[in-house]
C-alpha positions as CSV (number, residue, x, y, z in Angstrom):
1,M,14.0,8.5,9.4
2,L,12.0,5.7,7.9
3,S,9.7,5.9,4.9
4,I,6.8,3.7,3.9
5,A,4.7,3.6,0.8
6,G,1.3,2.2,0.1
7,L,-1.4,1.9,-2.5
8,Q,-4.1,3.4,-0.3
9,D,-4.4,7.0,1.0
10,Q,-5.6,6.3,4.5
11,S,-6.5,9.9,5.1
12,R,-9.3,9.6,2.6
13,I,-10.8,6.6,4.4
14,A,-11.9,8.2,7.6
15,C,-12.7,5.0,9.4
16,R,-9.1,3.8,8.7
17,D,-7.3,7.0,9.7
18,R,-5.4,5.7,12.6
19,D,-4.5,7.8,15.6
20,A,-1.3,6.3,17.0
21,A,-2.3,7.3,20.6
22,E,-3.0,3.6,21.4
23,T,0.6,2.8,20.6
24,G,2.1,5.7,22.5
25,A,2.2,8.5,19.9
26,P,-0.9,10.7,20.5
27,G,-1.6,13.2,17.7
28,C,0.3,11.1,15.2
29,Y,-1.7,9.6,12.3
30,L,-0.9,6.8,9.8
31,V,-2.1,8.3,6.6
32,A,-0.5,5.9,4.0
33,S,-1.3,2.2,3.9
34,Y,1.8,0.3,5.0
35,D,2.4,-1.9,1.9
36,M,6.2,-1.6,1.9
37,L,9.1,-0.1,3.7
38,I,10.9,2.2,1.3
39,G,14.0,2.6,3.4
40,A,15.8,4.5,6.1
41,S,18.0,7.6,5.9
42,A,19.9,9.9,8.3
43,T,18.8,13.5,8.2
44,T,21.0,16.3,7.0
45,S,21.9,19.2,9.3
46,Y,18.8,20.9,7.9
47,G,16.5,18.1,9.0
48,T,15.9,16.8,5.5
49,A,16.3,13.2,4.1
50,A,15.8,11.6,0.7
51,I,15.5,8.0,-0.5
52,P,15.8,7.4,-4.2
53,I,13.1,5.0,-5.6
54,Q,13.7,3.0,-8.8
55,V,10.6,2.5,-10.8
56,P,10.7,-0.2,-13.6
57,S,10.5,1.1,-17.1
58,D,6.9,-0.3,-17.7
59,A,4.3,1.8,-19.5
60,S,1.5,0.2,-17.5
61,L,2.8,1.9,-14.4
62,V,2.5,5.4,-15.8
63,G,-0.3,7.3,-14.0
64,N,-0.5,5.0,-11.0
65,A,-0.3,6.7,-7.6
66,F,1.4,5.6,-4.5
67,H,1.2,7.3,-1.1
68,N,4.1,7.8,1.3
69,Q,4.9,9.0,4.8
70,W,8.0,9.5,6.9
71,F,8.6,8.4,10.5
72,V,11.2,10.2,12.5
73,L,13.0,8.6,15.4
74,D,12.5,11.0,18.3
75,A,12.9,9.4,21.7
76,G,11.7,12.5,23.6
77,A,8.5,13.0,21.6
78,N,6.3,10.3,23.1
79,K,6.3,6.8,24.5
80,L,6.6,5.3,21.0
81,G,9.7,7.4,20.2
82,L,8.5,8.4,16.8
83,T,6.9,11.4,15.1
84,F,5.0,11.1,11.9
85,S,5.1,13.3,8.8
86,N,2.1,14.4,6.8
87,G,1.4,12.0,3.9
88,G,2.3,12.6,0.3
89,T,1.3,11.2,-3.0
90,A,3.4,10.5,-6.1
91,I,2.2,9.7,-9.5
92,V,4.5,7.6,-11.7
93,G,5.6,9.4,-14.9
94,R,4.3,12.8,-13.9
């Protein structure tokens, strides 16, 4: 599994909500802006994965949000070989 994070929630910007059909993954949507790759992880036997994120100890970051999304390598799912998770939002310090 791969995880990305971004500063923009693409799902709230309808014109930027990207259906990945043009890249071979119909019905999959990019809902977090792709500002950074957080990392990759193998899944457990339950299909879960986790990637720890270290946030600097900086009071100015408290209350800031970042949006994230997982991509699962799934060769049989579509031509792209990926399925996309729903998006999530994390708020630093909360």
